[in-house]
N, C-alpha and C positions, 0 to 999 in steps of 0.2 A: 598321770593325773586322773582323779575320778571325783564326781559329785553324785549326790542322791536327789533323786527328782521323780515324782510321779509314781511313787513305788517301785523304782528300779534304781540299779546302781550302773552308772554311765562311766565309761573307761574310755581314754584316749589313748589309741595304740600308735599313733604316729610320732613322728620326731619333731624335736623342737617344743616351743610352746604351744599348749593346746589353744584351738580357736575358740570363740565365743559359744557358749552353750547354745544346742538348736534352738529355733525358736517357736517352740511347742508349749502352749496353753496351758498344759496341765502340771508342769512341773513343780509349780510352788504352791500348789492346791493342798488343801487340808485331806487327810487320809480319808474321811468319809464321802469325800466327792471324787475320788479316783478309784477304778476298780480295774486290775490287770490280771491277765493269766498268762500261761506258756504252754507253748507244745511243739515238739519236734515235727516238723513236714517234711516229708519224703519228697521233695523235689526241690532244684536249684532256687534260689534265693529271689532271682528276678522276675521268675514266673509269679511268685507270691507278690511282688510289688505290681506287676503288669495287671494282675487281678483287679488290685484296688483302685486304679485308674479307669478301668472299664466301667464305665456307669449303663452301658446298653444291657449289660448282663443281668442287672438288679431286677429288671421286670420281667426277664425271662427265666433264668436259672432259680431266682428266688420267689416266683410268683405263688407259689403255693404256702409259703412260709409269710408273706406279706399279707395274701388273702385272709390267713387264719388270725394273725396277730396285729395287723395295721389297719385293715379297712374298715374301719369303725369310726364314729364320730366321738367316741371318748379316747381314741387311740391318742399317744404320747406325740406321734407324728404321722398324722394322717396324710399329709401330703405324699408319703411316699408312696402310697397306693396310685398316684399318678402315673407312675412308672409302669404299670400294668397295662395302659391304655395307647401309650405313644413311645416312639423311639426318640432320641435326643440327636442333636446335631451338636458340635462340639465348636467351642471357642478356647484357644490355649494360650496362656501368657506364660513365656519364660520370666523367671526370677533369679536374683542373685542366689537364693538360697535353693533353688529348684524350678519349680513349677506349678501353675495354677490351672485346673483342667475345669472348665465349666461345661456341664450337660444341659443342654437348653430343650425344652420341650414346649411347644406351642399348643396353649388351652382352647378349646372351643369358643369361650368368650373372649378370644383376644389377648388374654394375660399369658403369662410365661411362668412355667415352673423352672426354677433354675436350682440346680446341686453343684456346688463347686468343692471340688476335692483339692487340698494341698498337699504337694509332694516335696518334702523336706529330704534333700539327697543326703546318703545314698539311698536309705532304706525305710523312711519313715513316710507312713501317708496318714493323713487327718480326713476322716470322711464325715459328713453330716449324718447326725441321728437324730435330731429333731427340729423344730421350726424356731431354730434361733441360731446365730453364731456362738453363744456359749457353751454349747455342750456339742459333743460327737463321739466317733468311733477312732479309737487309735490301731494302726496295723503297723508293726516293725517287723521286717523281715531280715533277721541278722543270719549272714552266712554261717553256717558250721563248717562245709565245707563244699565242693563244687554240687555235692548230689542231695545235700539235707540243708534247711535252714532252721532256726528257731523263731517262731511267731509268737511275738508277745501282743497280745490283742486284749482289748479292754474298751471302757468307755470312760469319760469325765463329764462333769457338770460343773461350771462355774458358779451357778445360782443356788442351785438348791437340789438336795440329793435325790435321786431317781435309780441309784445303781442296784438294789437289791432285786427289783423287780426284772431289770434288764438281765442280771446274771442267771435269775432263776429260768428266765425266758429263754435261755441261750444254752448253757452249759449244764444247767442242773446241779447233780449230784457227782459230777466228774472229778476226777482227780485233776485240780487246777493249775498243778506244774507238768503235767504232760496228758492233755486230755483228748487228743486224737486217739480213735480207737478203730481203726481200719483193720480189718481181716479180708486180705484179697481173696483168699480161697482159690480152689482150682478153677473156678470160672470168672473170677477178677471180678466179683459183685461189689467188693468193697463194703460189705455190709448192706447193701441196699435192700430196702423192705419193698419186694415185688407185689405182695398184697397191698399195701398203700398205695401203689402206681396203678394197681388194676381198679382201685376205688377213685382214683382221679389225682392222687399225688403227683406232682409233676416230675420230681426227682428220684421220690425214695429215700430220701434221706430227712427223717423226721426229728432228730434229737437234737440237733444244733444247727443253727442256719450256718455256720461257717464251715461245717462238714462238707455242704455244697461245693464252696469255693474250694476246699483242698484237694477233694476228690479230682475237680477239674483240673486243677494244677499238677497233681501226682498223676493222672491217669496220661498224661501228655508224654510221660517218660520223665526220668529225673534232669533231662536238659531237653527242652523242646527243639526241634530242627526248625528254626526259623525258615531256611532255604525254601521250604514247602509251604508256607503259607502264601494265602492270598489275601492281601488288606485290602478294605473296602473303607468307604467314608464313614462307617461307625468305628473305626480303628484310628480315627486321628489320633486320640489321645496317646495310643499306644505307640505310634510311629512317632510322635513328638518325644513321648517320654524317651525312648531308646536315643533319637536324635541328639535330645538334652543331655543324656550322659556321656555318650561318645564326644560330644563337643568338648564337655569338661574334662574328660581324661586327656584328649589331645592337648588341649591346652596345659594341664597340669605336667604335661610331660615336657613341656617348654617353660615351666616355672612361671606359667600366667592363669589366668581366670579367662573361663569364656566369657562369662557376664559378670563384671565389677560393679560394684556398688554397696549402700548400706542394706544391711538385714535387719528387719524389725525385730524386736524384742519376742514378740508373739506374732504366730499367722494361725487363722481359723477358719473351718470349713464352713458351708452355708448351704442350708435349706431354705427357699422362699418362694413366694409367688407375686410376681411385679405385674 
């Protein structure tokens, strides 16, 4: 069974009747309101999923990108610049479809900056991309084998087109069917621009913001050895993500659901100041 939605073809590979469509807000939008591209990523799919849940990395790994593109008053998403100033604490809510992960940052004026990512099992993450819940960034980490996954990545906006600017700002003129272009080389620099780093760029990956994410995921090795990790309070979202999926697998093996209940037609990310 298949259906088309959000510029993609969705295929059910299980047995019996397919479940309801995933509760993704971009499936029924007009073509001009959704933009998506694809690339093969050289790491296990779950490393890709974990990166989308980890909000702490936004203001660290992407600090140069945010400073260049978002730290202005006329930015489409000026509040994301607040990730540069404060690390978050987490609140996580497990849901029948997956999980909500809220990164909460206390502001000096007593307000709170809230970024909520929705994880739709097993491999879709909806990440906020603007100061509204009607637009966002999609990350879909589809396993290819144990060592690679296909990343479907893009934007949607339910209210007004803003996609061309996002596309130009991120992938530019790359091949949108396989836009990763890492060259490990003998020194495993992954194409890192060391001159840019000497001039103050944090990561040295200046072409596309998601390059920074994929290099971090792939440089861990194709399957990260999690027995060597030392998780801390900033990894609450990651720990709960792993437990959520393990609980669901254990329940499925017994013909059950770990969390039963109604699934909404649409779930959305959120970026707001309260």
